[in-house]
Backbone and ligand atoms as CSV (ligand in chain L), in Angstrom:
chain,resi,resn,atom,element,x,y,z
A,1,MET,N,N,17.845,7.749,-0.183
A,1,MET,CA,C,16.613,8.202,-0.176
A,1,MET,C,C,15.528,7.274,-0.413
A,2,THR,N,N,14.413,7.488,0.118
A,2,THR,CA,C,13.209,6.481,-0.033
A,2,THR,C,C,12.686,6.660,-1.348
A,3,VAL,N,N,12.493,5.480,-2.205
A,3,VAL,CA,C,11.813,5.255,-3.436
A,3,VAL,C,C,10.431,4.899,-3.083
A,4,VAL,N,N,9.523,5.642,-3.593
A,4,VAL,CA,C,8.044,5.345,-3.314
A,4,VAL,C,C,7.399,4.887,-4.914
A,5,GLY,N,N,7.023,3.353,-4.685
A,5,GLY,CA,C,6.404,2.920,-6.133
A,5,GLY,C,C,5.198,3.556,-6.037
A,6,LEU,N,N,4.600,4.027,-7.122
A,6,LEU,CA,C,3.247,4.524,-7.261
A,6,LEU,C,C,2.451,3.948,-8.387
A,7,GLY,N,N,1.047,3.803,-7.958
A,7,GLY,CA,C,0.393,2.953,-9.114
A,7,GLY,C,C,-1.185,3.420,-8.904
A,8,ALA,N,N,-1.819,3.392,-9.986
A,8,ALA,CA,C,-3.229,3.889,-10.112
A,8,ALA,C,C,-3.966,3.211,-11.278
A,9,ASP,N,N,-5.347,3.113,-11.118
A,9,ASP,CA,C,-6.078,2.740,-12.281
A,9,ASP,C,C,-6.690,4.151,-12.808
A,10,HIS,N,N,-7.564,4.080,-13.529
A,10,HIS,CA,C,-8.460,5.061,-14.024
A,10,HIS,C,C,-9.010,6.147,-13.160
A,11,ALA,N,N,-9.605,5.448,-12.207
A,11,ALA,CA,C,-10.270,6.167,-11.113
A,11,ALA,C,C,-9.225,6.892,-10.190
A,12,GLY,N,N,-8.045,6.221,-10.099
A,12,GLY,CA,C,-6.962,7.019,-9.138
A,12,GLY,C,C,-6.040,7.900,-9.720
A,13,PHE,N,N,-6.024,7.771,-11.232
A,13,PHE,CA,C,-4.937,8.370,-11.978
A,13,PHE,C,C,-4.957,10.095,-11.546
A,14,PRO,N,N,-5.885,10.640,-11.356
A,14,PRO,CA,C,-5.780,12.138,-11.057
A,14,PRO,C,C,-5.105,12.389,-9.641
A,15,LEU,N,N,-5.496,11.456,-8.747
A,15,LEU,CA,C,-4.936,11.705,-7.532
A,15,LEU,C,C,-3.692,11.359,-7.443
A,16,LYS,N,N,-3.316,10.034,-8.248
A,16,LYS,CA,C,-1.835,9.643,-8.509
A,16,LYS,C,C,-0.888,10.886,-8.779
A,17,GLU,N,N,-1.370,11.618,-9.603
A,17,GLU,CA,C,-0.609,12.797,-10.366
A,17,GLU,C,C,-0.253,13.618,-9.190
A,18,ASP,N,N,-1.249,14.055,-8.621
A,18,ASP,CA,C,-1.360,14.866,-7.311
A,18,ASP,C,C,-0.364,14.601,-6.145
A,19,LEU,N,N,-0.433,13.239,-5.838
A,19,LEU,CA,C,0.432,12.535,-4.882
A,19,LEU,C,C,1.994,12.645,-5.434
A,20,LYS,N,N,2.063,12.441,-6.637
A,20,LYS,CA,C,3.634,12.241,-7.327
A,20,LYS,C,C,4.255,13.707,-7.105
A,21,ALA,N,N,3.346,14.791,-7.585
A,21,ALA,CA,C,4.091,15.858,-7.380
A,21,ALA,C,C,4.318,16.386,-6.065
A,22,TRP,N,N,3.476,16.079,-4.965
A,22,TRP,CA,C,3.590,16.212,-3.701
A,22,TRP,C,C,5.097,15.572,-3.301
A,23,LEU,N,N,4.949,14.120,-3.558
A,23,LEU,CA,C,6.225,13.545,-3.216
A,23,LEU,C,C,7.519,14.015,-3.748
A,24,VAL,N,N,7.581,14.342,-4.881
A,24,VAL,CA,C,8.824,15.052,-5.518
A,24,VAL,C,C,9.224,16.317,-4.900
A,25,THR,N,N,8.008,17.064,-4.590
A,25,THR,CA,C,8.341,18.424,-3.892
A,25,THR,C,C,9.138,18.041,-2.399
A,26,ARG,N,N,8.811,16.963,-1.922
A,26,ARG,CA,C,9.193,16.607,-0.491
A,26,ARG,C,C,10.473,15.675,-0.771
A,27,GLY,N,N,11.065,15.650,-1.899
A,27,GLY,CA,C,12.307,14.892,-2.016
A,27,GLY,C,C,12.524,13.295,-2.242
A,28,TYR,N,N,11.229,12.914,-2.126
A,28,TYR,CA,C,11.176,11.461,-2.508
A,28,TYR,C,C,11.517,11.227,-3.975
A,29,ASP,N,N,12.135,10.021,-4.184
A,29,ASP,CA,C,12.171,9.363,-5.465
A,29,ASP,C,C,11.050,8.727,-5.649
A,30,VAL,N,N,10.397,8.912,-6.790
A,30,VAL,CA,C,8.994,8.255,-7.248
A,30,VAL,C,C,9.280,7.366,-8.490
A,31,ALA,N,N,8.759,6.157,-8.375
A,31,ALA,CA,C,8.926,5.180,-9.400
A,31,ALA,C,C,7.279,4.913,-9.791
A,32,ASP,N,N,6.963,5.743,-10.961
A,32,ASP,CA,C,5.501,5.583,-11.198
A,32,ASP,C,C,5.142,4.313,-12.569
A,33,PHE,N,N,4.566,3.658,-11.796
A,33,PHE,CA,C,4.174,2.362,-12.643
A,33,PHE,C,C,2.852,2.485,-13.589
A,34,GLY,N,N,2.325,3.553,-13.557
A,34,GLY,CA,C,0.921,3.856,-14.321
A,34,GLY,C,C,-0.119,3.788,-13.474
A,35,THR,N,N,-1.222,4.011,-14.148
A,35,THR,CA,C,-1.612,4.163,-15.434
A,35,THR,C,C,-1.389,5.810,-15.677
A,36,GLN,N,N,-1.318,6.071,-17.171
A,36,GLN,CA,C,-0.620,7.778,-17.296
A,36,GLN,C,C,-1.940,8.150,-18.140
A,37,SER,N,N,-3.152,7.682,-17.860
A,37,SER,CA,C,-4.374,8.301,-18.332
A,37,SER,C,C,-5.627,8.074,-17.771
A,38,ALA,N,N,-6.918,8.686,-17.930
A,38,ALA,CA,C,-8.008,8.436,-17.316
A,38,ALA,C,C,-8.702,7.159,-18.256
A,39,ASP,N,N,-8.128,6.666,-19.273
A,39,ASP,CA,C,-8.765,5.523,-19.889
A,39,ASP,C,C,-8.882,4.103,-19.044
A,40,ALA,N,N,-9.968,3.408,-19.136
A,40,ALA,CA,C,-10.228,2.493,-18.311
A,40,ALA,C,C,-9.035,1.456,-18.318
A,41,VAL,N,N,-8.647,0.936,-17.212
A,41,VAL,CA,C,-7.873,-0.093,-17.270
A,41,VAL,C,C,-8.129,-1.055,-15.851
A,42,ASP,N,N,-7.365,-2.169,-15.511
A,42,ASP,CA,C,-7.775,-3.185,-14.484
A,42,ASP,C,C,-6.664,-2.825,-13.408
A,43,TYR,N,N,-7.331,-2.457,-12.303
A,43,TYR,CA,C,-6.337,-2.135,-11.077
A,43,TYR,C,C,-5.348,-3.145,-10.629
A,44,PRO,N,N,-5.772,-4.708,-10.889
A,44,PRO,CA,C,-4.841,-5.639,-10.338
A,44,PRO,C,C,-3.461,-5.341,-11.115
A,45,ASP,N,N,-3.351,-5.048,-12.266
A,45,ASP,CA,C,-2.365,-5.080,-12.947
A,45,ASP,C,C,-1.241,-4.069,-12.306
A,46,TYR,N,N,-1.722,-3.015,-11.887
A,46,TYR,CA,C,-0.912,-1.751,-11.281
A,46,TYR,C,C,-0.491,-2.181,-9.980
A,47,ALA,N,N,-1.478,-2.997,-9.261
A,47,ALA,CA,C,-0.972,-3.524,-7.717
A,47,ALA,C,C,0.047,-4.599,-7.962
A,48,ALA,N,N,0.061,-5.270,-9.091
A,48,ALA,CA,C,1.109,-6.359,-9.289
A,48,ALA,C,C,2.461,-5.496,-9.473
A,49,ALA,N,N,2.388,-4.455,-10.385
A,49,ALA,CA,C,3.627,-3.924,-10.758
A,49,ALA,C,C,4.077,-3.271,-9.466
A,50,VAL,N,N,3.497,-2.618,-8.799
A,50,VAL,CA,C,4.000,-1.944,-7.491
A,50,VAL,C,C,4.489,-2.760,-6.351
A,51,GLY,N,N,3.600,-3.778,-6.335
A,51,GLY,CA,C,3.858,-4.979,-5.228
A,51,GLY,C,C,5.119,-5.673,-5.408
A,52,SER,N,N,5.226,-5.882,-6.805
A,52,SER,CA,C,6.575,-6.634,-7.202
A,52,SER,C,C,7.657,-5.651,-7.046
A,53,ALA,N,N,7.503,-4.560,-7.239
A,53,ALA,CA,C,8.770,-3.582,-7.022
A,53,ALA,C,C,9.003,-3.677,-5.919
A,54,VAL,N,N,8.078,-3.501,-4.847
A,54,VAL,CA,C,8.580,-3.515,-3.440
A,54,VAL,C,C,9.038,-4.792,-2.928
A,55,THR,N,N,8.319,-6.051,-3.218
A,55,THR,CA,C,9.181,-7.107,-2.870
A,55,THR,C,C,10.620,-7.515,-3.590
A,56,ALA,N,N,10.602,-6.918,-4.534
A,56,ALA,CA,C,12.081,-7.066,-5.114
A,56,ALA,C,C,13.000,-6.075,-4.960
A,57,GLY,N,N,12.485,-5.269,-3.998
A,57,GLY,CA,C,13.506,-4.080,-3.354
A,57,GLY,C,C,13.733,-2.877,-4.316
A,58,LYS,N,N,12.952,-2.680,-5.365
A,58,LYS,CA,C,13.269,-1.502,-6.231
A,58,LYS,C,C,12.539,-0.541,-5.728
A,59,ALA,N,N,11.470,-0.721,-4.806
A,59,ALA,CA,C,11.094,0.592,-4.218
A,59,ALA,C,C,10.970,0.235,-2.715
A,60,ASP,N,N,10.856,1.090,-1.905
A,60,ASP,CA,C,10.940,0.892,-0.226
A,60,ASP,C,C,9.597,0.714,0.046
A,61,CYS,N,N,8.646,1.318,-0.646
A,61,CYS,CA,C,7.219,1.019,-0.025
A,61,CYS,C,C,6.264,1.563,-1.452
A,62,GLY,N,N,5.018,1.344,-1.353
A,62,GLY,CA,C,4.416,1.660,-2.505
A,62,GLY,C,C,3.065,2.477,-2.107
A,63,VAL,N,N,2.618,3.283,-3.156
A,63,VAL,CA,C,1.317,3.877,-2.808
A,63,VAL,C,C,0.415,3.412,-4.085
A,64,LEU,N,N,-0.751,2.775,-3.805
A,64,LEU,CA,C,-1.645,2.505,-4.800
A,64,LEU,C,C,-3.063,3.233,-4.699
A,65,VAL,N,N,-3.643,3.825,-5.832
A,65,VAL,CA,C,-4.839,4.481,-5.797
A,65,VAL,C,C,-5.883,3.787,-6.846
A,66,CYS,N,N,-7.051,3.696,-6.218
A,66,CYS,CA,C,-8.023,3.408,-7.193
A,66,CYS,C,C,-9.350,4.088,-6.865
A,67,GLY,N,N,-10.679,3.528,-7.170
A,67,GLY,CA,C,-11.651,4.316,-6.832
A,67,GLY,C,C,-11.839,4.132,-5.185
A,68,THR,N,N,-11.870,3.215,-4.590
A,68,THR,CA,C,-11.937,3.075,-3.061
A,68,THR,C,C,-10.717,2.541,-2.355
A,69,GLY,N,N,-9.588,2.123,-2.974
A,69,GLY,CA,C,-8.408,1.713,-2.407
A,69,GLY,C,C,-8.788,0.151,-2.227
A,70,ILE,N,N,-9.956,-0.286,-2.111
A,70,ILE,CA,C,-10.085,-2.015,-1.666
A,70,ILE,C,C,-9.653,-2.744,-2.569
A,71,GLY,N,N,-9.781,-2.542,-4.081
A,71,GLY,CA,C,-9.401,-3.514,-4.799
A,71,GLY,C,C,-7.938,-3.372,-5.036
A,72,MET,N,N,-7.331,-2.430,-4.981
A,72,MET,CA,C,-5.852,-2.268,-4.953
A,72,MET,C,C,-5.297,-3.130,-3.809
A,73,ALA,N,N,-5.756,-3.031,-2.528
A,73,ALA,CA,C,-5.247,-3.652,-1.339
A,73,ALA,C,C,-5.483,-5.114,-1.315
A,74,ILE,N,N,-6.714,-5.542,-2.080
A,74,ILE,CA,C,-7.000,-7.062,-2.132
A,74,ILE,C,C,-5.992,-7.549,-3.181
A,75,ALA,N,N,-5.796,-6.862,-4.133
A,75,ALA,CA,C,-4.883,-7.370,-5.193
A,75,ALA,C,C,-3.592,-7.494,-4.672
A,76,ALA,N,N,-2.832,-6.298,-4.223
A,76,ALA,CA,C,-1.445,-6.183,-3.685
A,76,ALA,C,C,-1.364,-7.306,-2.583
A,77,ASN,N,N,-2.372,-7.563,-1.741
A,77,ASN,CA,C,-1.948,-8.450,-0.683
A,77,ASN,C,C,-1.896,-10.023,-0.992
A,78,LYS,N,N,-2.179,-10.124,-2.362
A,78,LYS,CA,C,-1.931,-11.537,-2.791
A,78,LYS,C,C,-0.486,-11.910,-3.156
A,79,LEU,N,N,0.130,-10.684,-3.180
A,79,LEU,CA,C,1.452,-10.881,-3.532
A,79,LEU,C,C,2.487,-11.269,-2.105
A,80,PRO,N,N,3.219,-12.333,-2.028
A,80,PRO,CA,C,3.953,-12.631,-0.842
A,80,PRO,C,C,4.727,-11.404,-0.441
A,81,GLY,N,N,4.819,-11.114,0.942
A,81,GLY,CA,C,5.546,-10.145,1.459
A,81,GLY,C,C,4.675,-8.911,1.563
A,82,ILE,N,N,3.874,-8.860,0.931
A,82,ILE,CA,C,3.177,-7.452,0.882
A,82,ILE,C,C,2.012,-7.386,1.882
A,83,ARG,N,N,2.173,-6.206,2.554
A,83,ARG,CA,C,1.118,-5.794,3.604
A,83,ARG,C,C,0.519,-4.497,3.269
A,84,ALA,N,N,-0.541,-4.432,2.476
A,84,ALA,CA,C,-1.129,-3.432,1.745
A,84,ALA,C,C,-2.464,-3.051,2.768
A,85,ALA,N,N,-2.420,-1.797,2.985
A,85,ALA,CA,C,-3.527,-1.213,3.862
A,85,ALA,C,C,-4.225,-0.043,3.151
A,86,ALA,N,N,-5.618,-0.382,3.176
A,86,ALA,CA,C,-6.402,0.855,2.706
A,86,ALA,C,C,-6.880,1.577,3.652
A,87,CYS,N,N,-6.365,2.928,3.574
A,87,CYS,CA,C,-6.838,3.926,4.544
A,87,CYS,C,C,-7.425,5.153,4.080
A,88,SER,N,N,-8.396,5.579,4.915
A,88,SER,CA,C,-9.302,6.698,4.694
A,88,SER,C,C,-9.000,7.694,5.548
A,89,ASP,N,N,-8.001,7.452,6.593
A,89,ASP,CA,C,-7.794,8.857,7.506
A,89,ASP,C,C,-6.435,8.399,8.056
A,90,ALA,N,N,-5.804,9.334,8.824
A,90,ALA,CA,C,-4.308,9.557,9.232
A,90,ALA,C,C,-4.174,8.547,10.237
A,91,TYR,N,N,-5.171,8.455,11.070
A,91,TYR,CA,C,-5.088,7.310,12.152
A,91,TYR,C,C,-4.849,5.979,11.772
A,92,THR,N,N,-5.687,5.436,11.003
A,92,THR,CA,C,-5.367,4.166,10.424
A,92,THR,C,C,-4.278,3.986,9.618
A,93,ALA,N,N,-3.791,5.124,8.893
A,93,ALA,CA,C,-2.555,5.121,8.102
A,93,ALA,C,C,-1.492,5.085,9.302
A,94,ARG,N,N,-1.405,5.751,10.174
A,94,ARG,CA,C,-0.428,5.674,11.127
A,94,ARG,C,C,-0.320,4.199,11.784
A,95,MET,N,N,-1.420,3.785,12.285
A,95,MET,CA,C,-1.360,2.379,12.950
A,95,MET,C,C,-1.064,1.283,11.845
A,96,SER,N,N,-1.366,1.455,10.574
A,96,SER,CA,C,-1.053,0.478,9.612
A,96,SER,C,C,0.637,0.164,9.555
A,97,ARG,N,N,1.106,1.475,9.801
A,97,ARG,CA,C,2.873,1.306,9.904
A,97,ARG,C,C,3.155,0.842,11.273
A,98,GLU,N,N,2.561,1.609,12.374
A,98,GLU,CA,C,3.443,1.178,13.576
A,98,GLU,C,C,3.114,-0.206,13.984
A,99,HIS,N,N,1.693,-0.905,13.898
A,99,HIS,CA,C,1.332,-2.081,14.283
A,99,HIS,C,C,1.276,-3.048,13.240
A,100,ASN,N,N,1.210,-2.834,11.889
A,100,ASN,CA,C,0.977,-3.739,10.971
A,100,ASN,C,C,2.143,-3.833,10.032
A,101,ASP,N,N,3.202,-2.777,10.337
A,101,ASP,CA,C,4.375,-2.705,9.231
A,101,ASP,C,C,4.040,-2.825,7.705
A,102,ALA,N,N,2.805,-2.098,7.457
A,102,ALA,CA,C,2.366,-2.011,6.169
A,102,ALA,C,C,3.387,-1.477,5.112
A,103,ASN,N,N,3.604,-2.039,4.015
A,103,ASN,CA,C,4.559,-1.470,2.972
A,103,ASN,C,C,3.972,-1.101,1.944
A,104,ILE,N,N,2.504,-1.128,1.808
A,104,ILE,CA,C,1.892,-0.498,0.769
A,104,ILE,C,C,0.707,0.349,1.473
A,105,LEU,N,N,0.223,1.533,1.030
A,105,LEU,CA,C,-0.780,2.333,1.415
A,105,LEU,C,C,-1.635,2.370,0.081
A,106,ALA,N,N,-3.004,1.955,0.095
A,106,ALA,CA,C,-3.956,2.042,-0.667
A,106,ALA,C,C,-4.860,3.304,-0.490
A,107,LEU,N,N,-5.385,3.989,-1.390
A,107,LEU,CA,C,-5.918,5.187,-1.309
A,107,LEU,C,C,-7.316,5.101,-2.270
A,108,GLY,N,N,-8.478,5.567,-1.760
A,108,GLY,CA,C,-9.623,5.645,-2.681
A,108,GLY,C,C,-9.739,6.923,-3.067
A,109,ALA,N,N,-9.646,7.309,-4.599
A,109,ALA,CA,C,-9.755,8.638,-4.868
A,109,ALA,C,C,-11.248,8.877,-5.102
A,110,ARG,N,N,-12.303,8.252,-4.973
A,110,ARG,CA,C,-13.542,8.478,-4.957
A,110,ARG,C,C,-14.095,8.693,-3.450
A,111,ILE,N,N,-13.233,8.526,-2.381
A,111,ILE,CA,C,-13.652,8.718,-1.179
A,111,ILE,C,C,-12.755,9.771,-0.159
A,112,THR,N,N,-11.529,10.053,-0.848
A,112,THR,CA,C,-10.659,10.869,-0.174
A,112,THR,C,C,-10.007,11.814,-1.077
A,113,GLY,N,N,-10.164,13.224,-0.867
A,113,GLY,CA,C,-9.971,14.224,-1.659
A,113,GLY,C,C,-8.240,14.363,-1.489
A,114,ARG,N,N,-7.906,15.406,-2.399
A,114,ARG,CA,C,-6.583,15.460,-2.565
A,114,ARG,C,C,-5.793,15.944,-1.183
A,115,ASP,N,N,-6.379,16.826,-0.533
A,115,ASP,CA,C,-5.601,17.242,0.760
A,115,ASP,C,C,-5.778,16.282,1.604
A,116,ALA,N,N,-6.785,15.454,1.964
A,116,ALA,CA,C,-6.764,14.537,2.916
A,116,ALA,C,C,-5.952,13.406,2.527
A,117,ALA,N,N,-5.794,13.088,1.394
A,117,ALA,CA,C,-4.981,11.991,0.810
A,117,ALA,C,C,-3.385,12.362,0.991
A,118,ILE,N,N,-3.091,13.762,0.921
A,118,ILE,CA,C,-1.707,14.060,1.227
A,118,ILE,C,C,-1.542,13.939,2.809
A,119,GLU,N,N,-2.569,14.364,3.424
A,119,GLU,CA,C,-2.280,14.245,4.829
A,119,GLU,C,C,-2.205,12.573,5.387
A,120,ILE,N,N,-2.985,12.006,4.784
A,120,ILE,CA,C,-2.899,10.542,5.050
A,120,ILE,C,C,-1.446,9.908,4.626
A,121,LEU,N,N,-1.005,10.250,3.430
A,121,LEU,CA,C,0.392,9.625,2.903
A,121,LEU,C,C,1.299,10.479,3.783
A,122,GLU,N,N,1.510,11.666,4.061
A,122,GLU,CA,C,2.550,12.177,5.036
A,122,GLU,C,C,2.589,11.513,6.189
A,123,THR,N,N,1.340,11.196,6.926
A,123,THR,CA,C,1.588,10.511,8.079
A,123,THR,C,C,1.902,9.229,7.953
A,124,TRP,N,N,1.657,8.501,6.870
A,124,TRP,CA,C,2.098,7.240,6.785
A,124,TRP,C,C,3.508,6.961,6.453
A,125,LEU,N,N,3.885,8.017,5.707
A,125,LEU,CA,C,5.582,7.894,5.326
A,125,LEU,C,C,6.257,8.227,6.718
A,126,ALA,N,N,5.747,9.204,7.554
A,126,ALA,CA,C,6.485,9.489,8.663
A,126,ALA,C,C,6.397,8.523,9.710
A,127,ALA,N,N,5.395,7.408,9.729
A,127,ALA,CA,C,5.396,6.564,10.982
A,127,ALA,C,C,6.374,5.261,10.646
A,128,ALA,N,N,6.457,4.777,11.693
A,128,ALA,CA,C,7.651,3.612,11.696
A,128,ALA,C,C,6.927,2.584,12.426
A,129,PHE,N,N,7.411,1.357,11.970
A,129,PHE,CA,C,6.991,-0.083,12.782
A,129,PHE,C,C,7.631,-0.049,14.078
A,130,ALA,N,N,6.568,-0.377,15.002
A,130,ALA,CA,C,6.721,-0.187,16.349
A,130,ALA,C,C,7.590,-1.235,17.047
A,131,GLY,N,N,7.618,-2.458,16.317
A,131,GLY,CA,C,8.287,-3.605,16.863
A,131,GLY,C,C,7.622,-4.130,18.088
A,132,GLY,N,N,8.450,-4.690,18.964
A,132,GLY,CA,C,7.792,-5.362,20.278
A,132,GLY,C,C,6.779,-6.141,19.874
A,133,ARG,N,N,5.670,-6.266,20.701
A,133,ARG,CA,C,4.556,-7.161,20.566
A,133,ARG,C,C,3.990,-7.402,19.004
A,134,HIS,N,N,4.263,-6.068,18.548
A,134,HIS,CA,C,3.778,-6.149,17.098
A,134,HIS,C,C,4.494,-6.838,16.351
A,135,ALA,N,N,5.900,-7.294,16.423
A,135,ALA,CA,C,6.845,-7.922,15.751
A,135,ALA,C,C,6.328,-9.392,15.741
A,136,ARG,N,N,5.933,-9.753,16.820
A,136,ARG,CA,C,5.633,-11.322,17.015
A,136,ARG,C,C,4.172,-11.214,16.261
A,137,ARG,N,N,3.289,-10.329,16.152
A,137,ARG,CA,C,2.024,-10.568,15.420
A,137,ARG,C,C,2.217,-10.546,13.846
A,138,VAL,N,N,3.237,-9.712,13.528
A,138,VAL,CA,C,3.648,-9.632,12.023
A,138,VAL,C,C,4.494,-10.863,11.661
A,139,ASP,N,N,5.177,-11.323,12.477
A,139,ASP,CA,C,5.847,-12.670,12.276
A,139,ASP,C,C,4.658,-13.712,11.816
A,140,LYS,N,N,3.488,-13.676,12.546
A,140,LYS,CA,C,2.698,-14.693,12.469
A,140,LYS,C,C,2.041,-14.448,11.090
A,141,ILE,N,N,1.674,-13.178,10.463
A,141,ILE,CA,C,1.443,-12.958,9.187
A,141,ILE,C,C,2.317,-13.558,8.388
A,142,VAL,N,N,3.782,-13.270,8.495
A,142,VAL,CA,C,4.669,-13.622,7.593
A,142,VAL,C,C,4.506,-15.281,7.496
A,143,VAL,N,N,4.275,-16.144,8.645
A,143,VAL,CA,C,4.071,-17.517,8.439
A,143,VAL,C,C,2.703,-17.862,7.788
A,144,LEU,N,N,1.728,-17.064,7.886
A,144,LEU,CA,C,0.476,-17.406,7.072
A,144,LEU,C,C,0.881,-17.070,5.445
A,145,ASP,N,N,1.562,-16.150,5.357
A,145,ASP,CA,C,1.907,-15.658,4.039
A,145,ASP,C,C,2.583,-17.022,3.342
A,146,ARG,N,N,3.451,-17.314,4.028
A,146,ARG,CA,C,4.435,-18.622,3.474
A,146,ARG,C,C,3.773,-19.927,3.275
A,147,GLY,N,N,2.680,-19.912,3.996
A,147,GLY,CA,C,1.914,-21.376,4.151
A,147,GLY,C,C,0.688,-21.135,3.513
A,148,ARG,N,N,0.298,-20.132,2.272
A,148,ARG,CA,C,-0.889,-20.104,1.576
A,148,ARG,C,C,-1.373,-21.392,0.987
A,149,GLY,N,N,-2.735,-21.794,1.448
A,149,GLY,CA,C,-3.358,-22.617,0.866
A,149,GLY,C,C,-2.911,-23.896,1.811
A,150,GLN,N,N,-2.381,-23.674,3.057
A,150,GLN,CA,C,-2.384,-25.030,3.866
A,150,GLN,C,C,-2.861,-24.392,5.272
A,151,GLU,N,N,-3.588,-25.470,5.605
A,151,GLU,CA,C,-4.336,-25.257,6.973
A,151,GLU,C,C,-3.239,-24.968,8.032
A,152,SER,N,N,-3.660,-23.955,9.022
A,152,SER,CA,C,-2.570,-23.924,10.043
A,152,SER,C,C,-2.946,-24.989,10.980
A,153,PRO,N,N,-1.771,-25.424,11.458
A,153,PRO,CA,C,-1.641,-26.859,12.588
A,153,PRO,C,C,-2.636,-26.527,13.790
A,154,ASP,N,N,-2.639,-25.035,14.268
A,154,ASP,CA,C,-3.443,-24.783,15.302
A,154,ASP,C,C,-4.843,-24.647,15.127
A,155,ALA,N,N,-5.397,-24.783,13.964
A,155,ALA,CA,C,-6.721,-24.537,13.408
A,155,ALA,C,C,-7.694,-25.687,14.038
A,156,GLN,N,N,-8.640,-25.228,14.974
A,156,GLN,CA,C,-9.631,-26.209,15.343
A,156,GLN,C,C,-10.830,-25.690,15.509
A,157,ALA,N,N,-11.854,-26.338,15.006
A,157,ALA,CA,C,-13.370,-25.802,15.095
A,157,ALA,C,C,-13.632,-25.952,16.593
A,158,ARG,N,N,-14.077,-24.887,17.114
A,158,ARG,CA,C,-14.707,-24.722,18.472
A,158,ARG,C,C,-16.034,-24.439,18.486
L,1,RB5,C1,C,-13.116,0.951,-11.060
L,1,RB5,O1,O,-14.537,1.502,-11.433
L,1,RB5,C2,C,-13.071,0.910,-9.653
L,1,RB5,O2,O,-13.761,-0.495,-9.535
L,1,RB5,C3,C,-11.910,0.681,-8.967
L,1,RB5,O3,O,-11.228,1.838,-9.091
L,1,RB5,C4,C,-11.595,0.352,-7.555
L,1,RB5,O4,O,-12.453,1.092,-6.624
L,1,RB5,C5,C,-11.915,-1.155,-7.180
L,1,RB5,O5,O,-11.728,-1.421,-5.905
């Protein structure tokens, strides 16, 4: 069974609850890392919790919800091994899986309504990494990830 790690800040809390209910009806196992109310919190804390669960193998993938999805994606992408994609339509959600092997979907509750968010999430979960030439490119992302703070040996000013 696929375990989906869920996290949200106060802006994303109501949409997280909607997505959790939908995931459960679809048979997914949900690990909910909060927040559990509309009281103001800091989105990086939830990005870290879900991202850590994914990198530790406690969740197969993650879904993060904030106001725009941007802050969650930026924060989650600081964790080694995380490829978080902020998506506001089904096409980019599918591509983020097929081409980028995204392991976290970030959604913006202030820009994406419940039905659209469910369509995006359903599309994202159904999509799979295409491999092939995309694997070569994702491998290069992995190299960048491992070498954080180091200049690429190929980097040259042109
Ligand atoms: C909270 O007001 C808002 O900044 C947050 O939810 C998110 O949109 C940040 O990227």
